[in-house]
C-alpha positions in Angstrom: 24.1 -19.7 -11.8 22.5 -16.9 -13.8 24.4 -13.6 -13.9 21.3 -11.6 -12.9 20.9 -13.4 -9.6 22.3 -10.6 -7.6 21.8 -6.9 -7.4 21.8 -4.1 -4.9 18.8 -5.7 -3.3 18.6 -8.7 -5.5 17.5 -12.3 -4.8 20.7 -12.9 -3.0 19.6 -10.5 -0.3 16.6 -12.6 0.5 17.0 -14.5 3.7 14.4 -16.5 5.5 13.6 -18.7 2.4 14.9 -22.0 3.7 15.7 -24.6 1.2 13.9 -25.3 -2.1 10.5 -23.8 -2.7 8.3 -26.1 -4.9 7.9 -24.7 -8.4 10.9 -22.3 -8.2 14.4 -22.9 -9.6 16.9 -23.9 -6.9 18.9 -20.7 -7.3 15.8 -18.6 -6.4 14.8 -20.6 -3.3 18.3 -20.9 -1.7 18.7 -19.0 1.5 22.1 -17.2 1.4 23.2 -13.7 2.0 25.4 -12.2 -0.6 28.6 -10.2 0.0 28.8 -6.8 -1.6 31.5 -8.0 -4.0 29.0 -10.5 -5.5 26.5 -7.8 -6.6 26.2 -7.0 -10.2 24.6 -4.1 -12.0 20.9 -4.4 -12.5 19.8 -5.2 -16.1 16.2 -4.0 -15.9 14.0 -1.3 -14.4 10.4 -1.7 -13.4 8.2 -0.6 -16.2 4.8 -1.4 -14.9 2.6 -3.5 -12.7 -0.7 -5.0 -14.0 -3.6 -6.0 -11.9 -6.0 -8.7 -13.0 -9.7 -7.7 -12.7 -13.2 -8.2 -14.3 -13.5 -4.5 -15.4 -10.3 -2.8 -16.4 -11.8 0.6 -17.1 -13.7 0.8 -13.8 -10.6 -0.2 -11.8 -8.4 2.2 -13.7 -10.8 5.0 -12.9 -10.5 4.2 -9.2 -6.7 4.3 -9.2 -6.7 7.4 -11.4 -8.7 9.2 -8.8 -6.5 7.9 -6.0 -3.2 8.7 -7.6 -3.7 11.4 -10.2 -2.1 9.3 -12.8 -3.1 9.9 -16.4 -4.7 7.5 -18.9 -1.8 6.2 -21.0 -3.5 3.4 -23.0 -7.1 2.2 -23.3 -8.1 -0.8 -25.3 -10.7 -3.5 -25.0 -9.5 -5.6 -22.1 -6.6 -3.5 -21.0 -6.1 0.0 -19.6 -2.8 1.6 -18.4 -2.2 4.6 -16.3 1.0 6.6 -16.4 2.3 9.2 -14.0 5.7 10.3 -15.2 7.6 8.0 -12.9 8.3 5.5 -15.7 6.3 2.8 -14.0 2.8 2.4 -15.4 -0.1 0.8 -13.6 -2.1 -1.6 -15.8 -5.4 -3.3 -15.5 -6.3 -6.4 -17.6 -9.6 -8.2 -18.0 -9.5 -11.8 -16.8 -12.5 -14.0 -17.5 -13.6 -15.8 -14.4 -11.7 -13.3 -12.2 -11.8 -14.3 -8.5 -11.6 -11.6 -5.8 -8.7 -12.1 -3.4 -9.7 -13.0 0.1 -7.7 -10.9 2.6 -6.4 -11.6 5.2 -7.2 -15.3 4.5 -5.5 -17.1 1.6 -8.4 -19.1 0.1 -7.9 -16.9 -2.9 -4.5 -15.3 -2.2 -3.8 -11.6 -2.7 -0.4 -12.5 -4.4 0.8 -8.9 -4.0 -0.5 -5.5 -3.0 0.2 -1.8 -3.7 1.4 0.7 -1.0 0.3 4.2 -1.8 2.1 7.0 0.1 -0.2 9.7 1.5 0.1 12.8 3.6 -3.0 12.3 5.7 -4.3 8.7 6.4 -7.8 9.8 7.4 -8.3 12.0 4.3 -6.9 9.4 1.9 -9.0 6.7 3.5 -12.2 8.8 3.2 -11.4 9.6 -0.5 -10.7 5.9 -1.2 -13.9 4.8 0.5 -15.9 7.4 -1.4 -14.4 6.0 -4.7 -15.6 2.5 -3.9 -12.9 1.0 -1.7 -13.8 -1.1 1.3 -12.1 -1.1 4.7 -11.7 -4.7 6.0 -12.0 -5.3 9.8 -8.4 -6.6 10.0 -6.1 -3.6 10.4 -2.6 -4.8 11.3 -0.9 -1.4 10.8 -2.5 0.5 13.7 -1.9 4.2 13.1 1.0 3.6 10.7 -0.9 2.3 7.7 -4.4 1.3 6.6 -5.4 -1.7 4.6 -8.2 -1.2 2.1 -9.7 -3.3 -0.7 -10.1 -1.7 -4.1 -13.3 -2.1 -6.1 -12.0 -5.4 -7.6 -11.1 -6.7 -4.1 -7.3 -6.2 -4.3 -5.8 -5.2 -0.9 -3.8 -2.0 -1.0 -2.2 0.0 1.8 -2.2 3.7 2.5 1.0 4.6 4.2 2.6 7.8 5.5 6.3 8.7 5.4 
């Protein structure tokens, strides 16, 4: 069993994954809660998240306006924003990019970003003005809003 399996909120804390998941190593897909004594120190910190898209510069501009992050790197096919948190947000060109279909899974979202905001209505209006789209399906009620960025990735505006 790899040493990095566990951490303060590591893979060992995942429950609800029953049995083996096809394509994952057995140690990842086992459902088992870990005791605190089994936790080890983390060996990594999150450095960045990169979104696939057809136009990295356009998508970076959208998120730059939404978050206030600054341009950290700009090359053909890849753009990164940085905001001082130590976690960059990158955008990479993918030929044949397919827009996620949310909430359906024909083309799965794979993950989404949660952006903390003070005022849901004001943040939604800004995002829509920058090119986001508000899908009909809104499971968060007054607690959060789901929007689609200009490349079709779902993201949430959340308070608190």
